[in-house]
C-alpha positions as CSV (number, residue, x, y, z in Angstrom):
1,M,94.4,114.1,81.9
2,T,97.5,116.3,81.8
3,T,100.9,114.6,81.2
4,F,104.3,116.2,81.9
5,Q,107.7,115.4,83.2
6,T,109.6,117.0,86.1
7,I,112.4,116.3,88.5
8,L,112.1,115.2,92.1
9,Q,113.5,118.0,94.3
10,K,114.3,118.3,98.0
11,F,114.0,121.4,100.2
12,G,117.1,122.4,102.2
13,E,116.3,124.8,105.1
14,K,112.7,125.8,104.4
15,G,111.0,126.1,107.8
16,E,108.3,123.4,108.2
17,K,109.1,122.1,104.7
18,T,112.8,121.4,105.5
19,G,113.9,118.1,104.0
20,W,110.6,117.5,102.1
21,T,110.9,115.7,98.7
22,Y,108.6,117.4,96.2
23,I,107.8,118.1,92.6
24,E,107.2,121.6,91.3
25,I,104.0,122.2,89.2
26,P,104.4,125.3,87.0
27,V,101.4,127.6,87.0
28,Q,100.6,126.8,83.3
29,I,100.4,123.1,84.1
30,A,98.3,123.7,87.2
31,H,95.9,125.8,85.0
32,E,95.6,122.9,82.5
33,I,94.5,120.7,85.3
34,K,92.2,123.3,87.0
35,P,91.8,126.5,85.0
36,D,92.4,129.9,86.7
37,T,93.1,128.7,90.2
38,K,95.4,130.3,92.7
39,L,94.3,128.1,95.6
40,G,95.4,124.6,96.4
41,F,93.5,121.6,95.1
42,R,93.7,117.9,94.9
43,V,94.8,115.7,91.9
44,K,94.7,112.0,91.1
45,G,96.4,109.9,88.4
46,F,100.0,108.5,88.2
47,V,103.5,109.4,89.2
48,D,105.4,107.3,86.6
49,K,103.1,104.1,86.7
50,F,102.4,104.4,90.5
51,P,98.7,105.3,91.0
52,V,98.0,108.2,93.4
53,K,94.9,110.0,94.6
54,L,94.0,112.8,97.0
55,L,97.4,114.5,96.4
56,A,97.3,118.2,97.4
57,L,98.8,120.8,95.2
58,L,100.2,123.5,97.5
59,P,100.5,127.1,96.2
60,M,104.0,128.5,96.5
61,G,103.5,132.1,95.4
62,E,104.2,133.4,91.9
63,G,101.5,131.0,90.8
64,D,103.5,127.8,91.0
65,F,102.6,124.8,93.1
66,I,104.3,121.9,94.7
67,I,103.2,118.4,95.6
68,P,105.1,116.7,98.5
69,M,106.3,113.2,97.5
70,N,105.9,111.1,100.7
71,A,107.9,107.9,101.4
72,Q,105.1,105.7,100.1
73,I,105.1,107.3,96.7
74,R,109.0,107.4,96.5
75,K,109.1,103.7,97.3
76,G,106.4,103.0,94.8
77,I,108.3,104.7,92.0
78,R,111.7,103.7,93.3
79,K,113.2,107.1,92.8
80,E,114.7,109.9,95.0
81,E,115.8,113.5,94.6
82,G,117.2,114.4,91.2
83,A,115.3,111.7,89.3
84,M,113.0,112.5,86.4
85,V,109.3,111.5,86.8
86,T,106.4,111.4,84.4
87,L,103.1,112.7,85.9
88,N,99.6,112.1,84.6
89,F,97.2,114.1,86.6
90,E,93.6,115.3,86.6
91,E,91.7,117.2,89.3
92,D,90.5,114.9,92.1
93,T,86.9,115.9,93.0
94,D,86.1,112.6,94.8
95,E,84.6,113.0,98.3
96,L,87.3,112.9,101.0
97,P,86.9,109.8,103.1
98,Q,86.5,110.0,106.9
99,S,88.0,107.5,109.4
100,E,85.2,105.0,110.1
101,E,86.6,104.2,113.5
102,L,86.8,107.9,114.4
103,M,83.2,108.5,113.4
104,M,82.0,105.5,115.4
105,C,83.8,106.8,118.5
106,L,82.5,110.3,118.0
107,E,78.9,109.0,117.8
108,D,79.4,107.6,121.3
109,E,80.3,111.2,122.5
110,P,77.6,113.5,121.1
111,K,79.3,116.7,122.3
112,A,82.5,115.7,120.6
113,L,80.7,114.8,117.4
114,E,78.9,118.1,117.5
115,V,82.3,120.0,117.8
116,F,83.9,117.8,115.1
117,L,81.0,118.4,112.6
118,K,81.3,122.2,113.1
119,L,84.9,122.0,111.8
120,P,85.5,122.9,108.2
121,K,85.5,119.8,106.0
122,S,89.3,120.2,105.4
123,H,90.0,120.1,109.1
124,Q,87.8,117.0,109.6
125,T,89.8,115.3,106.8
126,Y,93.1,116.3,108.4
127,Y,92.1,114.5,111.6
128,S,91.0,111.4,109.6
129,K,94.2,111.3,107.5
130,W,96.3,111.6,110.7
131,I,94.4,108.8,112.3
132,E,94.5,106.5,109.2
133,S,98.2,107.1,108.7
134,A,99.0,105.3,112.0
135,K,101.2,102.3,111.4
136,T,100.0,100.3,114.3
137,I,96.5,99.7,115.9
138,E,97.9,101.0,119.2
139,T,98.9,104.3,117.6
140,K,95.6,104.5,115.7
141,T,93.6,103.9,118.9
142,K,95.7,106.6,120.8
143,R,95.0,109.1,118.0
144,I,91.3,108.4,118.0
145,S,91.2,108.8,121.8
146,M,93.2,112.1,121.6
147,T,90.8,113.4,118.9
148,V,87.7,112.6,120.8
149,Q,89.0,114.1,124.1
150,G,90.3,117.1,122.2
151,M,86.8,117.7,120.7
152,L,85.3,117.3,124.1
153,M,87.6,120.0,125.4
154,G,87.0,122.2,122.3
155,M,90.6,122.1,121.2
156,T,92.0,122.8,117.8
157,Y,94.4,120.2,116.3
158,P,97.6,122.2,117.4
159,E,96.2,122.8,120.8
160,M,95.4,119.1,121.2
161,L,98.9,118.0,120.2
162,K,100.5,120.6,122.6
163,Y,98.2,119.5,125.4
164,Y,99.1,115.8,125.0
165,R,102.9,116.6,124.6
166,G,102.7,118.4,127.9
167,L,101.3,115.2,129.6
168,S,104.2,113.0,128.4
């Protein structure tokens, strides 16, 4: 387990990352966790005393990485931009979970399931995380339905979202 301290930061104008709260992981710390990597990877451990898992280190060029600090983590540590945090991380090699409800619904639509299973594992996980992050059962149900229909139409995630935005 690698332990270090850093400061919560917030992006100003930074394209899709505008307004994100994040922590910066210097290249030497990233290499302590996962030697000689330049690609993103996942970590688990603690931000202060708040347990975390499946956190993605995102490469930022020059060898450094960032980890977005979502609202759940910020609430858990009760800190915002500018605060010092202690991190205890190790590489997270656990299997990424899939949404059980999504998989059950895809099994009812063999063509959709076939398309879904041809996606890279990281894309499958993205759909599952999006579905599982829904705050209400109605939203979760809607997202599952959108995903199954999107798979039946052979759409990528961005294509599916654009399609459904056009219907509203």
